[in-house]
C-alpha positions as CSV (number, residue, x, y, z in Angstrom):
1,M,39.6,-22.6,-40.9
2,S,36.3,-21.5,-39.2
3,A,32.9,-20.8,-40.3
4,G,31.5,-17.4,-41.4
5,P,28.1,-16.3,-41.7
6,G,25.5,-19.0,-41.4
7,G,28.6,-21.2,-40.6
8,I,28.9,-22.2,-43.8
9,Y,31.4,-19.5,-46.0
10,P,35.0,-19.9,-45.2
11,V,37.0,-17.1,-42.8
12,A,40.3,-16.3,-43.8
13,P,42.9,-16.2,-41.6
14,D,43.2,-12.5,-40.5
15,S,39.6,-13.3,-39.7
16,R,38.1,-10.3,-41.1
17,H,37.1,-11.7,-44.5
18,F,35.0,-14.7,-45.6
19,A,35.0,-15.9,-49.1
20,V,31.9,-16.4,-51.1
21,R,31.5,-17.4,-54.7
22,G,35.0,-16.8,-55.4
23,G,35.2,-13.1,-53.9
24,L,35.8,-11.5,-50.5
25,C,33.0,-10.0,-48.1
26,W,33.8,-8.5,-44.8
27,L,32.6,-10.0,-41.3
28,S,31.2,-7.6,-38.9
29,N,33.5,-6.8,-35.7
30,P,33.3,-9.9,-33.4
31,A,33.2,-8.1,-30.5
32,L,29.8,-6.4,-30.7
33,E,26.8,-8.1,-28.7
34,P,24.2,-11.0,-31.0
35,P,21.5,-8.4,-30.1
36,T,23.2,-5.0,-30.9
37,R,25.1,-7.1,-34.2
38,E,21.2,-7.7,-35.2
39,R,19.7,-4.4,-35.0
40,L,22.8,-3.1,-37.2
41,V,21.9,-5.7,-39.9
42,S,18.5,-5.0,-39.7
43,A,18.7,-0.9,-40.0
44,L,21.3,-1.8,-42.9
45,K,18.7,-4.1,-45.1
46,V,15.8,-1.5,-44.2
47,A,18.4,1.1,-45.3
48,R,19.6,-0.7,-48.8
49,R,15.9,-1.1,-49.4
50,V,15.3,2.5,-49.1
51,V,18.0,2.7,-51.7
52,L,17.1,0.4,-54.1
53,T,13.3,1.9,-54.1
54,T,14.7,5.4,-54.5
55,R,17.3,5.7,-57.3
56,Q,16.2,7.6,-60.0
57,G,13.6,9.1,-57.4
58,N,13.5,11.0,-54.4
59,R,17.5,12.1,-54.6
60,A,17.4,13.5,-50.8
61,Q,15.7,10.3,-49.7
62,E,18.4,8.0,-51.2
63,A,21.5,10.2,-50.2
64,A,19.9,9.9,-46.9
65,A,19.4,6.1,-47.1
66,D,23.0,6.2,-48.6
67,E,24.3,7.8,-45.8
68,E,22.3,5.4,-43.4
69,V,24.1,2.5,-45.3
70,E,27.4,3.9,-44.1
71,Q,26.6,4.1,-40.4
72,A,25.5,0.8,-40.3
73,K,28.2,-0.5,-42.0
74,T,30.2,1.3,-40.4
75,A,28.8,0.3,-36.9
76,L,29.2,-2.9,-37.5
77,G,33.1,-2.5,-38.2
78,E,32.3,-3.1,-42.4
79,R,34.4,0.4,-42.6
80,G,36.6,2.3,-41.1
81,Q,38.6,0.8,-38.3
82,F,38.3,-3.2,-37.2
83,G,38.0,-3.7,-33.7
84,G,38.8,0.0,-32.5
85,T,42.5,-0.5,-33.5
86,M,43.3,-1.4,-37.1
87,A,42.3,0.0,-40.6
88,R,41.3,-2.6,-43.1
89,P,43.4,-3.3,-46.3
90,T,40.8,-2.6,-49.2
91,S,41.1,-6.8,-49.7
92,T,37.1,-7.1,-51.1
93,R,37.9,-5.3,-54.5
94,H,40.1,-8.8,-55.2
95,L,38.9,-11.7,-56.0
96,A,39.4,-14.9,-53.4
97,R,42.1,-16.6,-56.0
98,T,44.0,-13.5,-57.4
99,G,44.1,-10.7,-54.0
100,P,46.2,-11.2,-51.1
101,Y,44.1,-14.5,-50.0
102,A,45.2,-16.4,-52.8
103,D,47.3,-19.1,-51.5
104,W,44.6,-19.7,-48.6
105,Y,41.5,-19.6,-51.3
106,A,44.0,-22.7,-53.5
107,H,43.9,-24.6,-50.3
108,L,39.8,-24.7,-49.4
């Protein structure tokens, strides 16, 4: 088991997910250079804040912010292709203990 974000979260055997409070989250593409990853994470945070502040307000601005979130997540490798070669399964729709990683999670 390796350490996920911040060095404190367990990483699943496929190195694409990490477990947080019983749920699964995507890891970003490990091939990204740190400055690129930091820039994309910063852009993602800004876009998420805009989405939250524009809810039930300016729908065009909210849609634009939603698109920025999608673009940042895709660039980070959290959407679409992972590592440029493999489509990601929808494993984050499961709890770690009930989804495809149940055996791994039970042994943590």
